[in-house]
N, C-alpha and C positions, 0 to 999 in steps of 0.2 A: 545714511545718517544714523548714528546710534540712537536707540530708544532709551539709552541710559545716560543721564546727565553726568553721573559720577560713579565710578566703579573702583572698589578697593579689593585687592587680592593679596592674601597672606601678609597683611600689614602687621609688623612688629615694631615696638618702640621701647627703648631702654632709657631710663633716667638714672644716671649714676650706676649703682649696682642693682637697681630695681627693674624688673620686667613689667612694663605698664600695659602695653597692648600685645595680645597673643593671637597671631594668625587670623586677623580679622578679615573676613570676606563680606563685603557689604555693597549694596547698590542703592543709588538714589535715582528713582525713575525720572525721566525727562518730563517736564510739565506737571509735576506733582509736588505736594508739600509733604515732606517726610520729617517725622519727629524722632530725634535720637534721645532715648530716655535711659534712666538708671539712677541708682542712689548716688549720693555724693562720693567722690573719690574713686569712681569706677572707670575713668579714662575718657570721658566724653569730650572735655575741653582739649585734652591731649590729642585725640583723634582729629578734631577740627584744625588744630595747629599743624598737625602733620599734613593734612589736606592742603593747607595754605603754604606749606614750605617753611613754616616758622620753627619746626622741630624736625630733626632727622628721623628717618624711619626706613626699615627694610620692607621689601615687598613691592607691590605695583599699585600705582594710582593712575587711572585713566579718566580724562574729562572729555566726554563725547568720544570721538575717535582718536584723540591725542593722548600719548603717554606723557604725563607731566611729572613722573616720579622724581626726576632729578632736575626739574626746572626751578629756577629761582622764584622767590615769592612774588616779586614785582611782575614777572612774566606771567605767572598764574593769574594775577589780578587783571593784567592786560588782555588775557584770553577770555575774560568774561566771568570771573568769580568774584563776587562782592562778599565782604566779610565784616560783620559787626561783632567785635569781641565782647566777652563778659566784662561788665564795668564800663562799656561804651567807649572809653578812651577818646573822647573829644578833647579839643584843646581848650581848657577852661579860661585861659587869658585872652583867647581870640574871640572876636565877635561871631555871631551866627553866620553873618555874611562871609567872614574870613574862613570859618570852618568849611562852609560849603564850597568856597573857591578852591580849597585843596582837592575836592572831588573833581571840580572842573579841570584842574591842572593835570589830572590823570588822563582825561580824554585826549584822544589824538588830535581832535579838531580844536581843543581848548575853547569850545563854544559854551557860553553862559546861557544859551537858549534852553538847555536842559533844566535849568532851575525852575522855569515856569511849571514844569511837570511836577517837581517836588513840592512847590507851593500849592498846587492843586490837591496833592495827596495830604500835605500837612500845612494847612493854612496858617496855623499859629506861628510857623517859622517866618513867614513873610512879614508878620507884624512885629517881629523881634530881631530884625536883621542887625541892628546896632547894639544889641545886648550881648554881653559876654557869655560865652558858653557856660562858665562856672556859676552864673547867676540864674540859670534856668532850673526848673524843677527836674526831678529825676526822670519823669515821663517825657518832658520836653527835650531833655538831653538825649533820651533814647530815640525820639523822633528825628532829632538832628543827626544822630549817628546813622540811622537807617537812611535818611535823606541823602547824606553825604555818600553812602555806599551806592545808592541808586543813581546818582548823578551821571556815572559813566555807563549806565545801562547794562548791567551784568545780565547774563542769561541764567546764572545760578547765584542765589543769595544765601549766605550762611550766617546764621545768627546764634549766638551763645547766650541762652537765658534772657531773651528780650523782655520778659515780664518781671524780672527780678526787681523788687523794691519799687514798683510803679503803681500808682493809684488805679483802681479798677476801671474808671472811665477811659483812661488812656490805653490800658491793656485791651479793652474792647475795640478802641480805634485802631490800634496796631493790628489786631486780628482781622478787622474789616479790610484794612489796607493790604495785608498779605493775601487774603482771599481775592480781592479785586485784581491785584497784579497777576495772580496765578490764573484766574479764570479769563481775564480780558486780554492779558499780554502773554500768557503762557510761561511766566517766570517760574523756574524751578526753585524750590526752597528746601534747605536742610536746616532745621533748628533744633537746638537743645532746649528742652522745656520740662520743668518739674510739675507744672500745674496741669492736672488731668483734664479739668473742664476746658481749658484753653486748647490743649492738644486735641481733644476729641472734636472740638468745634472747627478747628482750623485745618488739621492734618488729614491727608489721604492715607498715609502709611506710617507705621512705627517700626523702630529698631531699638532693641534694649541691650545695653552693655552691662555685664557683671564681672567685676574683677578683670577688666580688660578683654573680655571675650564676648562675642555676639551670642546671646543666649535665646533670643526670641525676636521674631519679625513677622510682619504681615500687614494686611489692610487695617485701617484704624478700627473698623467694625470688629476685628478679631482681637482687640485689646480687652480681653475679658477680665472680670473681677478676679478670677483665679490667677491669671498672669500678673495682675497688679499686686495681689497679695504675695505672690512668690518672689517677684523681682523688684518691686517698687516700694512696698510698704516699709516704713521705718520701725 
C-alpha cells in the first residue's frame, strides 16, 4: 500500500492562453494534514480542481496506488476523495436534511446510518435539519458542506479555504474536528488555507505555490518566518 495519499507529477494546466500550473511535483502524505499555501491567484484552487477532475491538466495524478489522471470526477469521488470547494456550494433552497441526503446518495449502500457520525461531529446540524441551507450562518454552512463530504467516508478530504468568512469559534471547531478525524480515524487532509495560526495548529506539513510553481515544502515546523515573508506576506 502506498504511503502517499496523493501524488502529482509534472502537473501543468492552461486556461485559455495562460499557463496556470507549471510542472508541479507534489505529494500529500497518507494519514497527514497537509496545508497548501500561497498568495491569491497563485494556482491553489486550480490545483485542487485538477485533482478532482474538474479542470483538464497534463501530467500524472495518483491516488494511493491508482492512476486517476484521466478518471472522471465522479469516479474520483467514489474512490474516496471528498471535496469541499471554496464558497461551500451547498444548495441554499434545500434543507439541511436534504443537503446531507445528497451525500448519502453517493454512498454505495445508500445508508443513512452515516448521518449519526456527522451529527456527533457537528451537533448543530441535527438541531437544524428542517432549516434551509441558505438560512444558516457562514460557519454553519461550512459545517454542513464538510458534513456532506464526510457522509460517504472518504479517505482523503480536500478543503478549499474552509475558514474564509467564518466566525472564530466555528473556525476553532472545524480545526478540532479535522484533528480528531485525522488522529482517531487516519483521515488524510489537503487544505488550502491563508490563516497562519490555523495552519500551524492543524497541519503536519505545508506546500507553497507561487505563480503556479511549487516553491517550498516541508513539515509544518519548517514554516519559518523567512519563508512566510518571502512567499506569503502581502
